[in-house]
N, C-alpha and C positions, 0 to 999 in steps of 0.2 A: 126547461126553457126551450124557446124555438131556436135561439141562436144567441151568441154572444152579443149581437147587435141589441137583441131584445133584452139581454142582461144589462147592457150598459144603460138602455133607456130606463130600466126599471130603478136605478139608483136615483135618489133625489137629487135633483139639479143643484149645483153645477157638478155633481160627482161623476166620475167615470166608473164603469161597472168592474167587478173584480172578485176575488177569492182567496183563501189562505193555504198555506203549506207547512207541514210539520213531518218529522220523521227521523230514522236512523239508517245506516248503511244496509244494503241487502247483502245477504250472504251467498255462499257458493250454491246453496239449495235453491235460491231463486231461479226461476226459468229465464233463460236468456241473460244477456250481459247487463252489468250495472251502468247506470247513467255516468257519463263523464263528469268531471268537475265543472265544466262549462259546456252547455249543450243548447241546441234549438229543438223545440218540441211544439210545433204548430198544433192547433186544434183540428180534429176531425169529427164531425158529427155522424155517428155511426148509424147505418142503415144497410138493408140488403143491397142498395145500389151504390153505396160509397165504401163499403168495407175494402174492396180491392185497391182503393186509392191510395192507401199507405205504401203498398208495393210499388204502384205506379210513380208516386212522388219520389220515393227512395231511389228507383231506377233512374229517374230523369234528372235528380238534383244531387244525389249522394247523401242527402240528409237521412238519419237513421232513426230518430226518436219522434214520438207523436203523443198527443194528449187526446185521449178519446172521450167523447162527450155524448150524452150526459146520463148517469144512472140517476133515476128518481124512484120513488116509492110506486110499487104495483099496488100493494096493500100491505098493511102491518109492517112486518120486517122483511118483506119480499122485494128486491129492486128489480127494475127492468130498464132496458135502454129506452130512452124517451122517443126518438124519431122512429115510430112504428110499434112501440110497445113490445120490443123483442126481449125474450128471456135473457138472463145474465150470460149464459154460456154460448149464446148464439154464434158469437164471432171468435170463439176460442181458436179455430184453425187459422184464420187470418192473423191473429196474435201470434200464435206459435210460428207461423211461417216467417213473420218479420223477425222474431227473436232469432230464429235459426239462421237468418241472414245477416246477423250482427246488430239488429236494431232492438229497440225497447219501447215500451209504452207505459204511460201512467193513466189511471182511470179517473176521470173527473165526475163527481156526484153533485147534484144540485142545480144550479143555473138560476134563470130569472123567474120561471112560472112553474116548474115541475115539482118543486119542493125537495126535501132531503130526508133520509130514513130516520133521522132523529126525532122528526116530527110525527111520525106515524108508528114507529117502534119504540114504545115509551117505557120500556124496562131496560136499565142499563146493561144487565147481563145478556139479554136477548139482542140488543143493539151491538154489543161487542162480538157476539157470535155471528151477527149478520154481516159485520165488517170483515171478520175472519173469513167467512164464506166467500166473500168477493176475492179475497187473496187466493184462497184454496181453490176455487172453481176456475179462476183465469190464469193462475200462475204469475199474477202482476202484484209486486209488492210495493208499488208507489201509489198512493192514493191522494187525489187532489180534491178539495172540498171548496166548490164555488158557492160562496155564501152571501146572499143579498137579499134586497126587498123585504117581503114578509118573513122569509127564513131568517134574515139577520135580526129582525126585531122579535123573533120567538126565542127569548132568553132561556126559557126551560129547556128547549131543544139544544140550544148552545151548551148548556151545562151537561145534558145527557151525552151529547156527542163527545165532549172533551173527556168525560169520566170514561166512556167506552173506548176511545182511541188511546188513552193512557193505559187502560187494561190490556188493550190489544198488543201494545207495544211491549209491555211486560211479558206477555205470553210469547210474542214473536218479535224480538228486537230488529229483525230484518225489515220491518214494515216502516216506510217512510210516509209522512203525511204532508201534503201541501195545501194551503189555503189560497184561493184566488179572492182578491178583495177590491172593492171600488175605492178610488182616490179622487181627490181634488188636485188642482195644479200645485198645491202647497204640500200634499202628502195625505196620510191617512186621516179621515174624519175621527174625531174623539167625542166623548160623551157616552151617555147611556145608549146600550144597543147599537153601539157604533162598530166600525171595522176594528179600530184600535182596542175597544173593549173586549171584542171577541178574541183577539190575541192575548190580551190580559188573562182572560178566562182560561184559555188553553194553557198558558204558563202556569197559572195557579193549580190547574188539575194535574200537572206533570206531563203534558203532552211534549214530546221532543220535536220541535219544529225544524223541518229541514229548510223550508223555503217559503217565502211570502211572495206571491206572484200578484203584482198590481196591474190592473187593466187600464192601460195608457190610452183611453179612447172617450170619444163623446163627451167632452168637457162643457160644451155649450157656452163658451165665452168668447167665440168668434176670433179666436187666436190660433195660430199654427200649431198643430198636433204635436209636432217634434218638440218645440220649446216647452209645451206643457208636460209632454212626457218626461223629459229631462228634469224639470223642476219638481214634477211629482216624485221621481226616482231619489233626487237630492233630499227632499222633505222627509221621505219614508226612511232612508238610510239614517238620518239624525233620530227619528223616532225609535227605530229597531235598535240602534246602539244603546239609546237610553232604556228601553224595555228589557233588553237582555244583558246589559252590562258588558257590551263588547265595543271594540273599535269600529270607526266609520267603515274602515276596509272590510271588516268582518261581516258589518251590516250589509254592504253591497253584495258580498258573497253569499248572503242569505236571501237574495232578492231575485225575482223574475219579472220580466217586463212583457206584457201582452197588448199590443195595439190591433187595430183593424187595418187589414191590408186594403187600401183604396179609400173610398168615400166612407166617412163615419156617418152615423145617423144624424148628426148635427149639420151635415153638409160639408165639413171640413175634409181635407184630403190628406192621408198619409201614403205619400208616394214611395216609389222604389228608391228614389234619391233620398228620402226621409229614412227609409229602412237602412240604408247604407250608413247614414249618419248616426242613427241609434245604435247600430251594431258597433261602430267605432267607440261610441260613448260607453256602451256596455263592456266592451273589450278593455278600454282604458281604466275603468273603475272596477273591474274584476266582477261584474255582475254574472250570476251563474246561469240564469236561463233567459232565453228569448222565445217567445211564441207569437203567434198572430191567429186571429179569427179570419178566415179558417181555409183549410186546404181546398175545400169544395165550394168556397163562397163565391168564387169568380172563375172566369174561364180558366181551365187548368193551366195553360202556358203561362198566364199572369201569376196565378198562385206559386207555380214553379219558380218563377223570379224570386219572390219573397223567400221561398225556401232556401234557394241557393245563397242569397244575401245573408240571411241569418245563420246559415250553417257555417259561415266563416268564424263564428264564435267558437266552434269546436275545433277549428283546423282542419275539418274534413272538407275541403273545397274542391270536391271532385268537379272536374270540367263538364259542361253539359255534353249530350251526345254529339260526336263530331268534333269535340274540344281538341285543341292542339294548335299548331302553327303551320301555315301553308296556304295555298291558293283557295280562293273562293270562286267556284266556277258555275256558270250557267248550265243548266241541264240541256238545253235545246241546241245550243251552238258552240259549247265548249269555251267560250270567252271568259275572261277573268275579271273580277272586281279589282280595279287599279286606282292607285293614288296618282293622279295626273303629274307627270314629270317628276315623281318621287319628291314633291315638295312638302315640307312640314309646316307651312304657313296655314293659319287658321283660314277656314272658308275655301281651302283649295278644293277643286271639284274631284269627286270620286266618280270614276267613269267605268264603262265596260271596255275592255281592250284585249287584243291578242295576248295570249299567255306567253310570257318570256322569262319567267324565273327570277326576275329583279326583286329587290327589296321592296319596291312599291306594290307588290302583289303578295306579300308574306304577311297574312292577317292572323292574328291570334284571337282565339275565342275564348273570352275570359269566364270565371265561374258566375259573374253577375250579368252575363249576356251582352257583353260589349264586344265589338269587333275593333281591334287596334292593329295599327300598322305604323311603323316609324315613330313609336311613342305617342300617337294621337288616336282619336277615336272617329269611327263612322258616326256622322251627326245628321239629323234632320235640320235643315237650314231653318233658324229662328224657332225651332220646336213647332214647326208648321203641322197642320192636320188636314189640309186641302189635298186632293188628288193633284198630282204634278209638282208638289214641293220637292225640290232637289236635295240631294244628300251631299255632303261634303265632309272635310277633315276638320277636326276641332279639338282643342284641349279636353281631355278626359275630365268630366265633372260630375258623373254619377246621375245626371238627369235622365228624364224618361226619353228625351231626343235622341239618346245614345244606347237605348235598350232594343236588342234584337232577339226575339225568342223563336228558336227553331220549331217549325211545325212538322208533323209526321209527313206531309206531302212535299217537303222540301222549301216551303215558303220561309221567309224571315219576317216575323210580325213585330212592328213597333207598336207596343200597347199604348203609348201615349196618344197616338193619333188613330189607332185602330187599323193601319194601313200596312201594306207589305212592301218590301224592297222590290223594286220594279225596274226591269230594263225598258227604258222609255220607248214605246212604239216598236219594240223589237228593232232598235235603231242600229245595232251593230258596233263594231270597234270605233271608240272615240266618243260614244254617247254618254253623257252624264246620267247616272242612275237618279231615280226619284222614288217617292212613295205613291201608291195607288191602292184603290180597294182591292182587297184580296179576292182573287178570281180562280185560284188553282190552274193558272195558265202556265205555259212553260217559260214565259218570260219572267216569272216570279219564282222559279224552282231552281234552288242553289245547292250545290255540293259543298259542304264545309270541310275543312282538313281534319 
């Protein structure tokens, strides 16, 4: 498939796109560490130009785990990486490097358009060996199968896949299998050749399902994505509890959620504020995985913001570069970002001022790219997007108006507006700060604590 966006579009409306997950725990023989009980693993579509972005995202955000997409059939029982038709072992060095740094990956097969090995490798024994070769060649013991569209309706392939995966797990009980599946706002579709029927077949074949990852995206119902995502999870939890004879809590623990970061194909937006709310929902319900499409789907600083937010599920909330508490200073004149008169009132101006070491200048850089002082957040007035919109202090609310993503040149980008924090006209001490088109100019270059 071209992308999870294409995957989502390929599911019959009003379904969201998705896939499924099964498996057992990896052993000490597996390369790299095991996945934690709760984790974030955003998708990365592998190619020669993107393979290094796992390490870059990990360095910028502290997130350690990734879902690599997509393996599709090259011919017969031979897989390849879809984006560029790369051989299976092409990116082994990048995978090993991440594992050596404490990270881990799962490999996703299928997608919206590329197909899956069970469709072209039509002998169960050969298919079992092909799946084993993925594990042995890459050192990755967690396999995700993104099954949808024509692949979902290929029930013969479903049966072969499940027989092969059950056989593989008998041979190597360290292999975990995840299925990524499409959902509606009420849960998994049912009936012949449906997402729910796929799970039923896997259960009947004896596949040990670790996780069912539902794609909470592209609902095409003109409703907020966040509400649909949460209702999808609630409906799916009830279905999984019934299918596997487990409690609702255990069903949530067998679930992953994967939205699109930003604008969905149906035009609805899943914002950073929505991501924070979904992370809270996942944490409170004991959901095991959060992912998003995709690390390279947007400007990297924006993708980093979603990685940081979802990484809170693991507890690995490493602050962004420069994170900590202290003064935020302008590079060109050494003046400080200052909460005028140390007021905690909403809409209090945030200005440029002589550095004086007071509490009004003690800013904290949070893991979700907020700048806080005296318990309030640096905020773009009324979430404005126009040049010259002033910034002030406001109750922290997780909205895009309060997100400031550090850039490599020292700029602080507000993704909601696409503008940068700016010292108005090089105005000097006492000038209220604003947002302005990013220009790589010295009045937009800040040093964080």
